[in-house]
C-alpha positions in Angstrom: 28.1 48.2 -71.7 25.5 49.0 -69.2 23.4 46.0 -68.1 19.7 46.2 -68.5 18.9 43.3 -66.1 17.3 44.2 -62.8 19.4 43.4 -59.7 18.6 40.1 -58.0 17.0 40.2 -54.6 16.9 37.4 -52.0 13.5 35.9 -51.6 12.1 36.6 -48.2 11.8 33.6 -45.8 8.2 32.4 -45.7 6.2 32.2 -42.5 5.4 28.5 -42.9 9.1 27.7 -43.1 9.8 29.6 -40.0 6.9 28.0 -38.2 8.0 24.5 -39.4 11.6 25.1 -38.4 10.5 26.3 -34.9 8.3 23.3 -34.6 11.2 21.0 -35.4 13.4 22.7 -32.7 10.6 22.4 -30.2 10.0 18.7 -31.1 13.6 18.0 -30.6 13.5 19.6 -27.2 10.5 17.5 -26.2 12.0 14.3 -27.5 15.3 14.8 -25.8 14.2 13.7 -22.3 12.6 10.4 -23.4 15.7 9.7 -25.6 17.9 10.3 -22.6 15.8 8.0 -20.4 15.9 5.3 -23.1 19.6 5.6 -23.6 20.2 5.4 -19.8 18.1 2.2 -19.5 19.7 0.6 -22.6 23.2 1.3 -21.2 22.1 -0.1 -17.8 20.7 -3.2 -19.5 24.1 -3.7 -21.1 25.7 -3.7 -17.6 27.4 -0.3 -18.1 28.4 1.5 -14.9 26.2 4.4 -13.8 28.6 7.1 -15.0 28.5 5.6 -18.5 24.7 5.3 -18.3 24.6 9.0 -17.5 27.0 9.9 -20.3 24.8 7.9 -22.7 21.7 9.7 -21.5 23.3 13.2 -22.0 24.7 12.2 -25.4 21.3 11.0 -26.5 19.6 14.3 -25.3 22.3 16.4 -27.1 22.0 14.3 -30.3 18.2 14.4 -30.6 17.9 18.1 -29.7 20.8 19.2 -31.8 19.8 17.2 -34.9 16.2 18.5 -34.7 17.5 22.1 -34.3 19.8 21.7 -37.3 17.0 20.4 -39.4 14.7 23.1 -38.1 17.3 25.7 -39.1 17.6 24.2 -42.6 13.9 24.3 -43.0 13.7 27.9 -41.9 16.8 28.7 -44.1 18.7 30.0 -41.1 22.3 30.9 -41.9 23.7 29.9 -38.6 22.0 26.6 -38.3 25.1 24.8 -37.1 25.4 27.3 -34.3 21.7 26.9 -33.5 22.2 23.1 -33.3 25.2 23.5 -30.9 23.4 25.9 -28.7 20.2 23.8 -28.4 22.2 20.6 -27.8 24.3 22.3 -25.1 21.2 23.7 -23.5 19.3 20.4 -23.4 22.5 18.6 -22.1 22.7 21.2 -19.3 19.0 20.8 -18.4 19.3 17.0 -18.5 22.4 17.1 -16.3 20.7 19.4 -13.7 17.5 17.4 -13.8 19.4 14.1 -13.4 21.3 15.5 -10.4 18.2 16.8 -8.6 15.8 14.1 -9.5 17.8 10.9 -9.9 21.2 11.0 -8.3 20.4 13.1 -5.2 20.6 11.1 -2.0 17.4 10.1 -0.3 18.5 11.8 2.9 17.6 9.1 5.4 20.0 8.1 8.1 20.2 4.6 9.7 19.3 4.5 13.4 22.2 3.1 15.5 21.6 -0.5 16.4 21.6 -1.4 20.1 24.6 -3.2 21.6 24.4 -7.0 21.8 26.7 -10.0 21.8 26.8 -10.4 18.0 28.9 -13.1 16.5 29.5 -14.1 12.9 29.4 -17.2 10.8 31.3 -17.4 7.5 29.2 -20.1 5.9 30.1 -22.6 3.1 27.6 -20.8 0.9 29.7 -17.6 1.0 27.3 -15.8 3.3 28.6 -13.8 6.3 25.8 -14.1 8.9 25.3 -12.2 12.2 23.9 -14.3 15.0 23.4 -14.4 18.8 23.4 -17.5 20.9 21.4 -17.8 24.1 22.9 -20.9 25.8 20.8 -23.5 27.6 20.6 -23.4 31.4 21.8 -26.7 32.9 22.0 -29.7 30.7 21.1 -28.8 27.1 18.5 -30.7 25.1 19.7 -32.5 22.0 18.3 -30.2 19.4 18.9 -26.4 19.3 16.2 -23.9 18.4 16.9 -21.6 15.4 14.7 -18.5 15.2 13.7 -17.4 11.7 12.6 -13.7 11.3 10.1 -12.4 8.9 10.1 -10.0 5.9 12.0 -11.2 4.0 14.7 -9.0 5.2 13.1 -7.6 8.4 15.0 -9.1 11.4 14.2 -8.7 15.1 16.5 -7.0 17.5 18.3 -10.1 18.9 17.4 -12.4 21.8 14.0 -11.7 23.3 11.8 -13.2 26.1 11.1 -16.3 24.1 14.8 -17.0 23.6 15.4 -16.7 27.3 12.4 -18.9 28.2 13.6 -21.6 25.8 17.1 -21.4 27.2 15.6 -21.8 30.7 13.9 -24.9 29.4 17.2 -26.4 28.3 17.4 -25.3 24.7 20.4 -23.6 23.0 18.8 -20.8 21.0 20.3 -19.2 17.9 18.8 -16.0 16.5 20.4 -14.8 13.2 19.9 -12.1 10.7 19.2 -13.6 7.3 21.5 -12.7 4.4 21.0 -9.1 3.3 19.4 -7.8 6.6 20.3 -6.7 10.0 24.0 -7.0 10.8 24.6 -9.6 8.1 26.3 -9.3 4.8 24.7 -7.4 1.9 25.3 -8.6 -1.6 26.8 -6.5 -4.4 24.4 -8.1 -6.9 20.8 -8.2 -5.4 19.9 -11.1 -7.8 21.7 -13.3 -5.3 18.8 -13.0 -2.8 16.8 -16.2 -3.5 14.7 -18.6 -1.5 17.2 -21.3 -2.4 20.1 -19.2 -1.0 18.2 -18.7 2.3 17.5 -22.5 2.6 21.2 -23.3 1.8 22.3 -20.8 4.5 20.1 -22.5 7.0 21.5 -25.9 6.1 25.0 -24.6 6.4 24.1 -23.2 9.8 22.9 -26.6 10.9 26.2 -28.1 9.8 28.2 -25.3 11.4 26.7 -25.7 14.8 27.0 -29.5 14.6 23.3 -30.3 15.0 21.9 -33.5 13.7 18.4 -31.9 13.6 17.1 -28.4 14.3 14.0 -27.0 15.9 12.7 -24.2 13.8 10.6 -21.3 15.0 9.7 -19.0 12.1 7.5 -15.9 12.0 5.7 -14.6 8.9 8.2 -15.0 6.0 10.3 -17.0 8.5 7.5 -19.6 8.6 7.6 -19.8 4.8 11.4 -20.3 5.0 11.0 -23.0 7.7 8.5 -24.8 5.4 10.9 -24.5 2.5 13.7 -26.0 4.6 11.4 -28.7 5.9 10.5 -29.7 2.4 14.1 -29.7 1.3 15.6 -31.4 4.4 12.8 -33.3 6.2 15.2 -35.4 8.1 17.0 -32.4 9.6 14.0 -30.9 11.5 12.9 -32.2 14.9 10.0 -29.8 15.5 8.8 -26.6 13.9 6.7 -23.6 14.9 5.0 -21.5 12.2 3.9 -18.1 13.7 1.7 -15.8 11.6 2.8 -17.7 8.5 3.2 -16.2 5.1 2.0 -18.1 2.0 3.2 -21.7 1.9 3.6 -21.3 -1.9 3.5 -17.7 -3.1 2.6 -18.5 -6.7 -0.8 -19.9 -5.5 -1.8 -16.5 -4.1 -0.2 -14.3 -6.8 -3.6 -13.3 -8.4 -6.0 -13.3 -5.4 -3.5 -11.9 -2.9 -2.5 -13.2 0.5 -4.0 -10.3 2.4 -1.8 -7.2 2.8 -1.0 -4.9 5.7 -1.4 -2.0 3.2 -5.1 -2.7 3.2 -5.4 -1.8 6.9 -3.6 1.5 7.0 -5.2 4.5 8.7 -5.4 7.7 6.6 -2.4 9.1 8.5 -0.4 6.0 7.8 -1.3 6.0 4.2 -0.4 9.7 3.8 3.0 8.9 5.5 3.6 6.0 3.2 2.8 8.1 0.1 5.1 10.7 1.3 8.0 8.2 1.7 7.3 6.5 -1.7 6.6 9.5 -3.9 10.2 10.4 -4.7 11.7 10.7 -8.2 14.7 8.6 -7.2 12.4 5.7 -6.6 10.8 6.1 -10.0 14.2 5.9 -11.6 15.0 3.0 -9.3 11.9 1.1 -10.4 12.8 1.5 -14.0 16.3 0.2 -13.4 15.0 -2.7 -11.4 13.0 -3.8 -14.5 16.1 -3.9 -16.7 19.1 -4.6 -14.4 18.7 -4.9 -10.6 22.5 -4.5 -10.2 22.2 -1.0 -11.7 19.3 -0.2 -9.5 21.4 -1.2 -6.5 24.2 1.1 -7.7 21.8 4.0 -7.9 20.3 3.4 -4.5 22.7 1.2 -2.4 21.8 -0.5 0.8 23.0 2.4 2.9 20.6 4.7 1.1 17.5 2.7 0.8 17.5 0.5 3.9 16.9 3.5 6.3 13.9 4.6 4.1 12.6 1.0 4.3 13.0 1.0 8.1 11.0 4.3 8.3 8.3 2.9 6.1 7.9 -0.3 8.2 7.9 1.6 11.5 5.2 4.0 10.2 2.8 1.2 9.2 3.7 -1.4 11.8 0.7 -0.9 14.0 -1.6 -1.9 11.1 -0.5 -5.5 11.7 -2.1 -5.5 15.2 -5.6 -5.7 16.5 -5.4 -2.0 17.2 -4.1 -0.3 14.0 -4.3 3.2 15.5 -2.3 2.4 18.6 1.5 2.9 18.3 3.6 -0.2 18.2 6.9 0.1 19.9 9.4 -2.4 18.6 13.1 -2.6 19.2 15.4 -1.1 16.5 16.6 -3.5 13.9 18.0 -2.9 10.4 15.9 -4.1 7.5 17.3 -5.2 4.2 15.3 -3.7 1.3 16.9 -5.7 -1.6 16.6 -8.9 0.4 13.0 -8.2 0.8 12.3 -7.3 -2.8 14.3 -9.9 -4.6 13.5 -12.9 -2.3 9.8 -12.0 -2.5 10.1 -12.0 -6.3 12.0 -15.2 -6.4 9.4 -16.9 -4.1 7.0 -16.7 -7.1 9.3 -19.0 -9.1 10.1 -21.8 -6.7 8.4 -25.3 -7.0 5.4 -26.2 -4.9 6.7 -27.5 -1.6 3.4 -29.1 -0.5 4.0 -32.6 -2.1 7.2 -32.9 0.0 5.6 -31.5 3.1 2.9 -34.1 3.0 5.6 -36.7 3.7 7.2 -34.7 6.5 7.3 -36.3 10.0 8.3 -33.4 12.2 5.6 -32.3 14.7 4.4 -28.8 13.7 2.5 -26.0 15.5 0.8 -23.2 13.5 -0.1 -20.0 15.4 -2.4 -17.5 13.9 -3.7 -14.2 15.5 -7.3 -13.4 15.7 -6.8 -10.1 13.9 -4.4 -11.5 11.3 -4.5 -9.6 8.1 -3.4 -12.5 6.0 -6.1 -14.8 4.7 -7.3 -17.6 7.0 -6.7 -20.2 4.3 -3.0 -19.6 4.4 -2.6 -20.8 8.0 -5.1 -23.6 7.5 -3.0 -24.9 4.6 0.0 -25.3 6.8 -2.0 -27.5 9.1 -3.6 -29.5 6.3 -0.4 -30.0 4.3 1.9 -31.2 7.2 0.8 -34.5 8.8 -0.3 -34.1 12.4 0.2 -30.3 12.5 -1.9 -28.4 15.0 -3.4 -24.9 14.4 -4.0 -22.5 17.3 -5.7 -19.2 17.0 -4.5 -16.6 19.5 -7.1 -14.2 20.7 -6.4 -10.5 21.0 -3.4 -10.6 18.6 -2.8 -9.8 14.9 0.2 -10.6 12.8 2.7 -9.7 15.6 1.5 -12.2 18.2 4.7 -11.9 20.3 4.2 -8.1 20.7 0.4 -8.2 21.5 0.2 -11.4 23.6 3.8 -12.0 24.7 3.2 -14.2 27.7 0.6 -16.4 25.9 2.9 -16.7 22.9 5.9 -17.6 25.0 4.0 -20.2 27.0 2.4 -21.8 24.0 5.7 -22.2 22.1 7.6 -23.5 25.2 4.8 -26.0 25.9 4.8 -27.3 22.4 8.6 -27.7 22.3 8.7 -29.4 25.7 5.8 -31.7 25.0 3.4 -30.2 27.6 -0.3 -29.5 27.0 -0.9 -26.3 25.0 -2.6 -23.4 26.9 -5.1 -23.0 24.0 -7.0 -25.9 22.2 -6.1 -26.6 18.6 -8.6 -25.6 16.0 -9.7 -28.3 13.7 -12.4 -26.7 11.5 -12.1 -25.8 7.9 -14.0 -22.4 8.1 -12.3 -19.5 9.7 -12.8 -19.4 13.5 -15.4 -17.0 14.8 
C-alpha cells in the first residue's frame, strides 16, 4: 500500500533559540573568571596549599563555562552540545591558566641589594626568635645599664652601628643594635600572623635576660619609640632611661580615624608616580585579596624574598619626604626591610590595650625628640611627654622624621647628654600648642 502521508521534515531552529543559546555560552565565559577567583579564595581560606587553590580555580572556571555552554547548546538544540561544553570548558581553563601565570604567579622581579659586611651575631631567644644583633662595647669601665637601640618601621632596620652607638660606647655604655623579628638579618616567620606587638615586647624582654641586664636603657626611633613605650608599660622596673625619637603613635587605635600624619601626604609628583608604578601590579592585587582571607596563603604567593626587595625600593624612593627637604635625595645605608613584619605588626597595633594608664605610673626618666618638620602630628609627641611622669620634650630645628640623618651631631650630643645626666643642648618645650 502506498502511503498518502507527507514526509516529516525537521522544524528549523528558531533565531531566538540560537541567540539565547549563544547568550548562555557568553554568560558562562564571563562568569568563569569571578568563579575562579572565588574558588581560589575559598580554598585559601580553608588553608589549602597554593597549587590546590589554583586547581580549584581552574576547576571552577571549567565547570561554570562548560555547564553554561551545555545549557546554551540544549537551548539552541545543537546536536554536539557535549562537545561544545568540553571545548568551551577547555578554552576557559587554558585562558585562566595563562592569565594566572602572567598576572598572579609571575615573580615581581626585584632583587635584594647585598647587605654591607658587619660583625653580626645571633641570639636564639626563649621566645623562639632568631635575632641578628651587633654589640658596640663600652670604652673603659662600662656603665651598669646597656643601651638597646630600637629601629622603626615596623620592619625597617638601620644598617648596624652608627655614630650614636660609637659616641655612647665612648661614654661607657655597652650598645646593642638588633634587627627586630622579620626584618634585616633576623628570622622571617612562615606564618606572618606571628608578627605582633606582644611578640616584639617579649623578644625585647628575652634580650634583657639574655645579656644579663637588670635594667635597659632604650633608644627607640619612630615605631621603635612605640615599642619602647609598650615595653616600658609592660616592664616598668626593667627600664633605667628611655629616649623616644620621632615617635609613632603611643596607642595606634586612638589615631585610626583621624590619622597620625603620613609620609605619603608629602610626596613629590615624581615620588608619587614612582610609588604608583611600584604598587600597581596584578600580583599585589591578588596578594591583597589573599591577605584578607588567609595571610599565610598571601605569604606563600609572595614570600619574603619576593616582596621585601620591592618594599626596600618603595621606601628608598619616598624616604626624602620624611625630611625638611622632600625634594633632596636622602642617602641612607643599605638595610633589608621586612614587609610582613611591617604589615602585620602595624595591624596588630590597632588591637593592643591602651598603654597610657601603665605609663602614668612609670618612673624611668624619658626624653622625647621631635623634628621641626615632622610629618606626624604634634599631639603624638606631646602625648609621650604628658603621659610619662617627668618626661622632657625637645623640638630639633632643621630636622624632620629622620633627625639622625639631618642633624646628626645635634642628635648625638642631645642623646648622650641625656643619658649621662648632662644639660641638654636644647631647652625642653613645655607648651601644649605646637612650637612655632
